[in-house]
N, C-alpha and C positions, 0 to 999 in steps of 0.2 A: 527506692533504696534510701535508707535513713543514715546516710554517711555523716551528716552534721553532728549527730549525737555521739559519734565515736571519737576517741582520743586521737591526737596527731600520730601516735605511734601504732595505731591499729594496723594489723597486717593486711596487705592487699595482694590478691592474685588477679591478673587480667588474662583472659583467654580470647584472643582475636579470632573471629570466624573467617574462613577463606571466602565465604559467601555472605552477601548482605541479606539480612532477614527482612522479609516483607512486613509491612506494618500489621497485617492481619495475624501474623504469628507472634507478635511481641507479647500480647496478653498471656498466651499459653506458656511461652518461655519464662516470662516473669513469674507466673504461678509456680512453675516447676522449681525455679530458683528459690522463691520464698518458702516453698514446702521443704526443700533440702536444707536451707539455712536454719529453719525453725527446729529441725530435728537433728542437726549436726552435733555430734558429741566427740569428746576426747576423754578416753578412759572412763566412760559411762557418766561423764559430767557434761551438761549442756554448754555449748559454746555460745557466747554472745556474738551473733553473726548476722549479717545482712548480705544482700547482693542485688544485682540487677543487670540489665542490658542497656548499654549506652550506644547511641548513634547507629543502631541496627546492626552492629558488628561485634561489640565487645561485651563478653560476659565478665562481670566483676564480682568477686567474692571478698568479703571483709570480715575480719575477726578482731574483736577487742580481747587481747591476751592479758589484760590486767587482772582478770579473775582466773580464767582457765586458758592455758596455752594450747594451741593446735599442735598435736603430737604427730609423729610419723604416720600412725594408723589413721588419724583423722584427715591428714593431708592426702593419704592414699584414697580415702573415701571420697574426697572432693574430686580427685583426678578421675575416679570411676564415674562419678556423677557427670563430669564434663564429657567423658568418653561416651556415656549413654546419650547425652545431648547430641554428640556427633552422629551417632547411629540414627537417632530419631529424625534429625534435621538434615542429614546428608551433607555434612560439612567437615572441615578440619580445623580444630582449635590448637593444634600443636606444631604448626609450621612456623617456626620463629624466623624464617627467611622471607616472610611476607611482611612488608612494611606499609603502614597506613599514613596517609597525609591528607591535608585539606587543599582543595583546588576550587576556588570560587564557591565556597560554602558547601562543596560536595566532598564526601570522603572517597578517596581513591586508594587503590592498592598497587604497589610496585614490588616486584620480586628483587631480591638482593642482587641477582646477576644482571638485572636491567638498570641498576642505579647509575652506574658510570655513563652508560649510553644516554639515559634520560637527562642526566646532569649536563653532559656535553651538548645535547640538543636543546637545552633550555626548557625542557618539560618540567623540571624541578630545578630549584636554585637554593642558595644558602638561606634565603628567607622563607622558603616553603616550610609550613608548619607540619611536623611529624608527631604522631602519637608515640609516647614512650611507654610501651607495654611492659617494660621491666621495672617500673616503680614498685617499691616493696612496702610502703606504708602510706597512711593518709597524707602526711605532710608532703612526701615526695609527689604523691598524686596531685595535690593542690598546686604545688609549685612547679612541677615538671611533667605534667600529663601531656601538654602540647609544647613542643620546643622547635625553634627554627632548626633546619637541617644543620647549619654550621655549628650548633651547640649539642647536637644529638649523637647518640651512640651509632646511629645508622650512617653517619658521615664517613666512617671508615670504608664503606662499600662504594664510595664515589671514585 
């Protein structure tokens, strides 16, 4: 994924998988993402786009809208692409009540309804780093992709 060459205001969509992808699948998934972003269009105009898979969980799509903006139809096309990935890889990318965090350099998942219990039991705490899957552009991604629970939007579930 060539994120560095994109402007700070490039639009980002993050789709977290309910299941961790094994390393042997990453090359195939990456190829599918590259193929999609290379042919992604808005009103018959090519989008400057890239994408990738991060940490074996997160499919990331990026569009530089300084030339051609992603329209409703092109966004619908990307959602269809992600739904197709769900079918192929037997996962769910649209459960926004699954939260991802780092525990001893390993990515773990906690459901929203478990947050309070895990917080009270000390399984997670204010310093636990959570992935912010709601970032909307490159700048937010760089600055707020990983945030301590105390500063995250997931904190409201504690």
